SENUMI-39599 format. One record per atom (N, C-alpha, C): residue in one letter; x, z, y. Coordinates in steps of 0.05 Angstrom, whole numbers, plus 5000, padded with zeros to 4 digits. Layout:
# residues N
AXZY;...
END
This chain:
# residues 458
M882084377048;M885084217063;M884784287083;V887984347089;V889684457112;V889284217137;T887684397156;T887484197183;T888084327207;A888984197231;A888984217254;A887484337266;T886784577286;T884984677300;T885384807322;T883684877338;T883684987358;T882185307368;E881185337336;E879685587334;E882685787333;P881286047357;P882886347343;P883986397329;V886486477332;V888386567312;V886286787287;R886986777270;R885886987253;R887286987217;L889487247223;L891387187199;L889587447177;P890887427166;P890987627133;P891487887134;P890588087125;P891788287127;P894488367116;G896288527119;G899088587103;G899788927107;P901888987087;P901989297092;P903489247123;R904089527136;R904289647150;R907589737154;I908289857137;I910089887133;I912489797141;P915089937158;P916789867176;P918589587159;K919589387181;K920889117172;K922589237153;A924889387160;A926889427138;A925989577117;L924089697112;L922889817085;L921089537072;Q919989407079;Q918789147073;Q921388997061;G923688997069;G925588777067;G928288987036;L928089167042;L929089317020;L927889286999;W924589346995;W923689216975;W923789036960;F922588836983;F923988506969;F926888476967;L928488646968;L931488516956;L931788716927;H930088946926;H929589066909;H928288976877;A925188896888;A923388736868;A921988566880;Y922988306884;Y921488076895;Y919188036889;H919187976852;H917287866844;H914288106837;E916188366837;E913988586829;E912688686858;M914388546886;M913288666917;M910888396917;Y910588226911;Y908588036920;Y906488076897;G906988136875;G904388196860;G902788376864;A904088706873;A903488846882;A902288796910;L902788716928;L901488546944;L899588426946;S899488226934;S896688016925;S894788196916;R895088376895;R892688586883;R891688746908;R892288846930;R892488936941;R890388866969;Y892688546975;Y890888487004;Y889788236991;G889788146969;G888287856963;G890887636954;S889987346949;S890987166948;S893487076971;V891987226997;V893887057022;V893687307039;F896487407040;F897587637059;F899787617080;R899887797094;R902787757116;R904488027101;V907287937110;V909588117107;V911088067129;N913188217129;N914688217155;N916888367144;M919888157139;M921988267131;M924688167157;P926988217152;P929288207159;P929687897154;R930887727172;R931487417163;R929087307164;L926087317146;L923787137145;L922887217162;G922487457173;G920487577198;G918487527189;H915787497210;H912887497202;H911987247179;A910587327164;A910787087141;A908087127127;L905786867125;L904486937102;L904886907075;V904586967060;V904886937028;V902286817017;V902386607005;V900286477002;V900086466962;C899086596951;C899386526918;C896186506912;D894386396921;D891986196908;D892885936906;P892185826880;P892985586873;P892485366886;V889385376895;V888285166912;V890085106931;L889985356945;L890885356974;L894585246969;V895885376959;V898885296947;V899084916942;K897184906934;K897584556930;K896284436948;E894684536970;E894084456991;E896684407017;V897284627019;V899984657032;V901684477021;L903084417003;L905384216987;L904283986992;N901983826994;N900883577002;N899883487025;T900283767042;T899183677069;T901383487090;S899983357112;S902283147125;S903883307136;T906083237140;T909183297151;T908183337185;D905983207192;D905383317219;D903783557223;L903183607203;L902483937216;L904384177196;L906084067170;L906584247159;L910484187147;E912084357160;E914684247138;E916484467131;R918584307108;R920284527093;R922384577115;A922284897116;A924184997138;A927384877136;T928784677151;T931784587153;T933984677158;T932584987173;T935085157179;T934085457181;G935085577176;G934485887178;G932685917155;T931686297158;T930386367139;T931786287106;A934586287108;A935786267083;A935386057073;S934985827092;S934185547082;S937185417076;L936785297047;L939285187030;L940284997048;G939784877073;G940284697093;G943084857101;D942285017104;D945385177125;D947285177097;G947185297071;G948685227062;G949684927048;F948784787054;F949584487037;F950184257062;G949284387083;G950184187104;G948184007117;S948183937147;S946883707154;S945783477142;G947483417130;G947383157112;G944583207080;S944983457075;S943183457059;S940283477059;T939283367035;T935183287029;T934683587041;F935783887039;F934984007039;F933984027083;S935883937093;S936783937112;S935083677129;L934683577120;L931983397130;L929083347136;A928083267151;A925683217154;A924182967162;G921482967162;G919982637174;G921682467156;D921782217181;D922281977167;D925682037153;E927282157160;E929182147155;E929882307116;L927782497121;L927682607087;L926682327075;L923282197080;L922982017063;L925281767061;E926381717080;E928481507076;E930381667052;R932481857055;R933381937036;R932681877008;R929982057009;R928482076973;R928081776965;K926781566986;K927381286977;K929381156972;L932181236971;L935481146967;L935781326945;V934481556937;V936381756913;V933981716891;L931381736892;L929281846873;L929481586846;P930481346861;P930581096832;P933481186811;Q934081406824;Q936781446797;Q935881596779;F933781696781;F932881946764;F930281746749;H929981516751;H927781436732;H928381146724;G927181026696;G927880756692;G930480776676;K931080556673;K933780466663;K936080686667;R936580646699;R938680816710;R938281036685;M936381306688;M936081516682;M936381546642;R936081296634;R936481246601;R939181286605;S940881186621;S943881126618;S945081416616;Y943981596625;Y944581896625;Y944582036605;E942881876579;E942282046556;E944282066537;P946181936539;P948782016522;P951382176525;I950982156559;I952182336567;I951382576562;I948782676557;I946882846557;I948783006533;E948282866512;E948482876486;E950782946473;E952882906484;E955782876486;E956683126496;E955483236521;E956283506528;E955083716516;V952983666503;V951483846490;V953583886454;M953683706441;M955583746421;M958283806426;R959583796441;R961683876459;R962284116454;E960184266476;E959484576480;E959984676452;I957084576436;I956084806415;I957984726403;A960084616395;A962584606376;A963484836361;N963285036383;N965185306379;N962885486377;W960685476382;W958785746375;W958485886349;P959286146356;P958986256333;P957286356329;E958586436296;E954886456274;E954886696260;G952786846273;G951987056253;G952787376275;R953987316300;R953587436320;R952587356344;E951387596360;E949887586375;E951687466411;F951387276414;F952987256444;F951187076460;E952487076487;E950586966515;E950786676509;T947286576511;T947986316513;T947686176538;L947786356556;L947586236583;L949586116597;P952186266584;P954486096602;P954885776585;S953985756561;S954385486553;S952385276567;M950185436567;M947785226588;M948285166610;T949985266625;T951985196649;T953685086643;T955285076622;T957884886621;T956384626614;M954484606599;M953584326595;M951984096611;T950784356635;T949284206656;T950884176677;L953284256670;L955184136695;L956783846693;G957183906664;G958783716654;G957183446656;A954283406651;A952783236643;A951383116677;I951383316695;I951083276730;I953683136743;L956983246732;L957883046742;L958882806734;R958482786708;R958382516701;R957082296700;A954282456698;A951482296708;A951382176730;V951782396754;V951182356788;V953382366800;F955582366795;F958582396810;F960682206806;G959482076772;G960981856759;G964282066764;A964082256761;A967382436758;A968782406730;E971182316737;E972582416721;E975082396721;G977482546700;G980182626702;G980282816712;A982482856745;A982083056756;A980583136770;A979883036784;A976682986807;A975483156786;L974283126758;L972483226742;L973983526739;D976083586729;D976583906725;D976384016748;E977083996774;E977184106798;E975084166798;L972183956798;L969784096809;L968684266780;Y969384226753;Y969384396732;Y970084716745;D972584756755;D973484906760;D971785016787;L970884966805;L970284986826;L967685066834;V965684936823;V962684956826;V961585196818;P962585246788;P960385536783;P960685776803;P963685806813;P962886016830;P962386036856;M962285786871;M962085736893;M957885756889;A956985616865;A954085716866;A953385946858;A955086116857;A954886396842;A953986596872;I955686506894;I955586576920;I953886456950;V953086256940;V951786046961;V948986216966;G947386396944;G945486446953;G945586716979;V947186846964;V948187156983;V949487067015;Y950686767005;Y951786697038;Y948886617050;L947486457045;L945486407060;L943186647069;A943186867050;A941687127063;A943787327084;L945087207090;L946487407114;L945687317140;P946387417159;P945887297187;P947487127187;S947286907213;S949986677212;S952586787229;S951687097239;S954587237254;S956487277234;L955187327206;L956787397190;L958387257164;R956986967166;R957686727149;R960686607155;R961186697180;R962886587195;R965086687177;D968486507177;D970386587157;D971686817176;L971587077162;L972587317175;L975687327161;G976087207142;G977887307124;G978087217103;P980787247092;P980387127056;P978287327038;W977187537049;W975987747029;W973787767043;S972687567064;S969487577068;S968487357051;L965487397055;L963387187040;L963986907051;G964086947077;G964586667094;G966686507092;G969086657096;G971486447082;G971686397060;R970486577043;R971086477006;R969086227005;Y966586147018;Y965286007013;Y965985737031;M967285807051;M968285597069;M970685467054;R972385687038;R974285557019;R973485317006;Y971385456986;Y971385326963;Y969384976980;R968585027005;R967184857017;R968884617015;R970984667035;R973584547038;R974784397010;R975484546990;R976284386970;R973984186950;F971584276952;F969484086951;F969483826963;D969883806991;D968783617006;D971383426998;A974383606992;A976383396985;A976383256962;V974783366948;V973583206921;V972482946925;I970583036937;I968782846935;I969782566957;D970582636972;D972482486998;D973982256977;S975882356954;S977482196945;S975082076926;L973582156915;L971482016902;L969681786917;I970181796938;I967881616955;I970381346961;A972581466968;A975281246972;A975081056954;A975481246926;A975581126908;A973180896890;A970481016905;A968480766896;A968180556918;R969880616938;R969580316958;R971980126953;V973080206940;V975279976935;V974879906901;D972479996887;D971979966857;D969979676858;P972179516841;P970779186846;P968179246829;A967379546809;A965579466801;A963279676804;V963579706834;V961479906843;V958679876843;E958779576851;E955479556853;E953979506821;E955479496797;E953779566777;E954779956768;R955280096773;R955580296771;R951980496783;S951580666759;S949580806763;S948881036779;D952081156779;D951881446790;D951481466810;V949481686826;V948181686849;V950281716876;L953481786878;L955781756894;L955681516900;A955681246883;A956480966884;A954180836895;L951880996888;L949080936914;L949780986937;L950381236941;L950181256976;L952181146978;V954681106968;V956380916984;V955680716987;R954380556973;R952880256987;R950280266992;A949280547000;A947880527011;A947280337044;R944880367064;R945080307083;R942880367100;Y941980457118;Y939480537134;Y939380247141;E935780357154;E934580027162;E936379927184;N937080087201;N938479987220;N941679837221;G942679907190;G944879767176;G947179947176;E946080127181;E948980407189;E949180457163;P952080547153;P952080747117;P951680967130;I951681077108;I951681377103;I954481577110;T953981697134;T956981847140;T958681947110;D961182007105;D961482097083;D961282437084;Q961282537108;Q960382817104;Q957282897101;H955582627101;H953382677093;H952482657057;I954382367053;I954782367019;I956482647011;A956382757020;A958383007012;A956683307012;D954683237034;D952783427035;D950783397005;E949783147005;E946883056980;E948783156968;M950883096957;M951983136928;M951983446925;L953183576942;L953083796934;L950084016928;T948383876942;T946083946938;T944383916916;L945483586900;L945483496880;L946283686858;L948683746860;L949683906840;L949784156840;V949084376863;V949284646853;V946584666843;S943884496865;S940784586863;S940284496826;G941384336822;G940584146801;G941984336773;H944684346769;H946084476740;H944084716741;E944784846764;E944185226775;E940885186754;T938485056759;T936285086762;T936485016725;T937084766718;T936684706700;T937284896670;A940585046677;A942085166656;A940085396652;G939285516679;G936785676677;G934685716660;S933485446662;S930785406646;S931085356619;L933585286604;L934885326580;L935485556569;A937085696583;A937085936576;A934286116568;W932086016591;W930086236583;W928486076568;S928485866554;S927285716530;S928985906502;V931085946510;V932486076482;V931586356488;E931886516508;E930486716514;E927686746495;R925486616499;R922586666495;R922886586468;L924186296456;L924086196429;L924786416413;I926786626419;I927186826391;I925887036394;R923787146414;R921487196415;R918887226402;H918686816387;H916886816382;H917386616360;P918386816335;P919186636314;P917286486296;E914486456300;E912686256289;E912786036306;L912586066329;L913685786344;L915585626344;L918285746339;L920785716332;L921485576308;S920285676283;S918485546264;S918285256266;R916485256279;R914084966281;R915784796299;L917384886317;L919484656332;L920684556316;A922884716293;A924484646283;A923684446266;E920884496253;E919284276236;E919183996243;E919084006271;E917583756283;E920483646293;V921983716303;V924783596297;V925383536278;D925383606253;D925383466226;D923783276221;A921583206230;A919883056224;A920482786243;G921182866266;G921982656286;G919882646308;G919482906321;G915482946341;G918083016363;S916083066378;S916983206405;S914583376422;E911983266412;E910783416438;E911383716434;L910683826410;L910484116421;L913284186434;R915284096432;R917484176442;R916384116474;Q916383786489;Q915383836511;Q912783956516;A911384026501;A909884266517;A910884556513;T913084706503;T914984836503;T916084926529;I917584686533;I918784646563;I917484726597;A915284636584;A912084626608;A911284926607;E912685026586;E910385336585;E913185516591;V915885446583;V917885596597;V917885506624;Q917585326638;Q917485306664;Q915285366677;R912285566672;R910885596676;R911585876677;T912886066654;T912586386651;T915186416656;R916986306668;R920186356673;R920386226698;T918886206712;T919285946744;T922486026749;V924585796752;V926985966763;V927085936791;L925185776805;L925385776829;L922085866841;D921686066844;D919086246844;D918086276877;S919686106891;S916486076917;S918785876934;T918185756950;T918585596977;T916585657003;V918885517019;V916985687051;V916785407062;R914085347075;R913685197099;R913685307125;C914385167151;C913685187174;C911685037186;T909185107202;T907085017217;T908484897246;K907384687243;K907884497272;K905784527292;A904484597284;A900884627292;A899684857286;R898185007313;R896085107294;R894084967271;I893985147256;I892484977228;I891185157217;R888185067209;R886085257189;R887185227155;L887485517143;L888185427115;L886085657094;G883685567085;G881185717075;G880685777096;E880686117099;E879186237116;E880786337137;W883186247137;W885286417163;W885786157181;V886686247198;V887786087219;V890386127234;I892185947234;I895986027232;I895985857252;P897586137271;P899086027298;P901985727288;E901585577315;E904085367308;E906785617309;N909085487288;N912085657291;N911285877269;S909185857256;S909686127227;S909885927210;R911486127196;R911886067166;R910286147136;I910186007121;I908686107105;I910586007073;V909386337058;V911286247032;V909186237011;L910985967001;L908285906973;L910286016954;A907686276937;A909486446919;A908686296890;I910786136890;I910685936862;I909986076833;A910986346828;A910686466808;A907786506808;L907486746824;L904986856824;L902686666808;V902286396824;V900986266813;V900786206786;H903486146778;H903786136751;H902886366733;D902786546746;D901986816731;D899186846736;S897586786748;S894886836754;S892786666733;D891186846727;D888486816703;D887886676716;A886886576742;A884986356760;A886586036753;S890086146754;S890185776742;S890985726710;F890885986692;F891685936666;F890386076650;S889186016634;S887186256616;S889986496603;D888786726600;D891586886584;D894186836597;A894686866627;A897086726640;A899786876629;M899587096624;M901587266617;M902487216586;S901287066570;S902087056542;S903586796539;F905286836535;F906786496523;F905886306505;N904686096519;N903185976491;N903485626496;P905785506489;P905885306494;P903985116486;D901385136463;D899785026457;D897784956484;R897985006503;R895585016529;R896984786542;F899284646532;F900284436546;F899784196514;L898784206501;L898984036477;L896383736486;S894383906491;S891783616485;S891383546513;S892083576535;S893083486555;S896483336581;A895482986573;A898682906588;A898482936609;A896483056627;A897283136662;A897683376656;K899383486672;K899583786677;K897483856696;P896184206695;P893584236712;P895584246744;K893284266761;K895184276792;K896484466793;A895584706782;A897084986783;A899885016775;W900884756758;W903584766743;W905084606765;I907184796780;I908384676797;I912184766801;P912984896782;P915784896778;P917984726794;F917384476806;F918784326821;F917984296838;G915584446851;G914084316875;G911484176875;G912884056903;G910383846912;G910283666937;G908983456935;G909183356970;G911383176965;V912283176986;V914283036996;V916883206990;N916783396988;N919583596979;N919783586953;R917983516932;R918183556907;R921683456893;C921483646884;C924983636874;C925683356864;V927483266864;V927982916865;V929282916837;G930383126827;G931583066792;G929283246775;A927483166782;A925483386755;A925183236734;A925082956739;A924982726708;A927782816693;L929782846706;L932682956698;L932383206679;A931783356698;A932083616684;A929383626660;T927983496659;T925883486637;T926783386611;M928383126615;M929583006599;M932283236584;E933083306606;E936283436595;E934783756577;M933283866591;M932284026565;M931383906542;D929483686543;D928283586525;D930983496498;I933183296501;I934983306494;I936983626479;T936483776500;T938883946486;T937784146476;L935084166473;L932284286455;L932984156428;R932683936431;R932083816404;R935283826388;I937083856395;I940683826383;I939684096375;L939684256398;L939884646387;L937484696356;L935784516365;L933784586336;L934784416316;R936084206313;R936384076299;R939784186281;E940984296300;E943684316292;E944084676278;F941484886291;F942385176291;F939285266281;R939585486262;R937685636261;R937785886275;F936385906295;F935686196310;F933986446297;A935886636305;A935386906289;A932986996307;P930687016295;P928587196313;P929487466322;T928387566342;T929487816350;T926788036364;D927288306359;D924488426367;D925788616387;A928088456399;A928488666428;A927188636451;P927088776476;P925488746499;P926488516510;D923888356533;D924088196544;D926788226559;E928188026567;E930287976581;E929888026613;R930088126632;R929088146659;R930687986673;R929287866694;R929987666709;R932087656730;H934287616732;H935887636756;H936687336767;W936787436799;W937987336824;W940587266817;R941386916819;R943986906819;R944386686837;G943486706865;G943386516886;G942886326889;I942486176869;I940285896880;I937386006852;A937886056823;A935686146810;A935886336796;Y933786416782;Y932486676773;Y933786546739;R934386746731;R935786696700;R935087006687;P935586926655;P935687226646;P938887486650;A937387686649;A938787846663;A941587826640;R940887886614;R942587906595;R944487626579;G943687416595;G945687186586;G944087026566;A940987096564;A940086996537;A941886976510;R940887286507;R943287296478;R941887196450;A943587116442;A942586986418;A943987046391;V943387026367;V945386936334;V943886666322;V946186586319;V945486376312;V946686276276;H945085986264;H946785946241;H946985756234;R948785526237;R948385286227;R946785196201;R945785036212;R943484926192;R945384686160;T944084686143;T946084496120;T943984216123;A941384266129;A940284046123;A940383986155;K940983736155;K939983556193;K939483296193;T937183226210;T935982976212;T938382786216;S937782516212;S939282306222;S940382306252;H943282236262;H943382336290;H942482056307;D941881766291;D940681616299;D938781546308;A936981806289;A934181736291;A932781906315;D934582066313;D934482286339;D935182216371;S936681986370;S937181886395;S934881716405;A934381636385;A931281406382;A928781576399;L929581846401;L926782036401;L926781996440;V928981926448;V929282046486;V928281796493;A928381596478;A928081266502;A925481236519;D923881506507;D920981386532;D921681576547;H924281786550;H923681936576;H922881866603;S923781616606;S924281486636;S920781406644;T919681416625;T916381356634;T915481636645;R916081886638;R914882166650;R915082146680;
END
């Protein structure tokens, strides 16, 4: 348990190589760097890098879970600096909020991703998937990642934004290039994020952001005069209707910040996980056959276990940062106030201390237990747990069900695709390349649609 303390500071060991060299190592091979340091120094160690500064990296599953569940009186997610997503999404983003403001925002947004509201998104997801796969090529290798991105973007624009017509077209065109540069934009020092001209990264990002805000302003204005706004299930309409405890509405700029947060972080991560699902399955033909048989029989248990295992072995957001607000004791270490703690989620997932034979891809490990192990944390935890976790899981389940129903995926013995960081999430470096053939015998679409009816309870 993380506790406040007045004990003398006691920090773990770490490499003594220069700060700049640690930064270069991080940029070149982030996952491998933390893995090597954990083998050398243990499950908690120090690093010192540009932008991040001095920080503790924690990959012990028990300590990571303790940090995630610690009171915000002692630890909070960084809301600015250290490449915080809040710096890119704006002051009204969930990533920029802390304390009571964060809890109030979560109370507003979280109900949109559960119960009847989330069930209303199912037909939208199905339509987006069927539209995208209609033109998939047969018998030749192609990248599936772009299709996953298109599917998830379309689903979130329609379900969460309520966008249609010209606004939908503009966001389809705008969001992918904007999402592709936001991570690099955040990695820059603040002095280089300014608009330094049409070729500067800051200039490009600001132009994208101005276009985005203009579209959101039009959607907000339309929602305010929509006589049926009270019946709408999209998140934008909810935020327009919402009032803080003092009766004040959320400002238009803060609504735009929150919508950008949900859009970019939501569709990028889900698309990445879907692409990794394809990349993993075609390298495990026996599992692929079992999944196809399960779909034909109307089941879903193995598919849901496979999703959990993909999220464990190919975590798309593999770390998160917390900042200490007081001197704390974490395990055997005493950490001073204003320290950064990096929670290495991917290393927790890769540890045999967390999962038996952790480096193997084995969905069966999740079949016998309804509750996920405490070390399974692809969506984070505590007050900062991803608000769209249930929606992302439902979207993956529906998409994989349709893909397995419509196609036969050709197995491959090609080497595993490497992880590639693309601004927000880690994705397959070669685009999750696959070869597919359409199936001649398909199960009933009506029967399949009934399979997703229980997603809102998860």
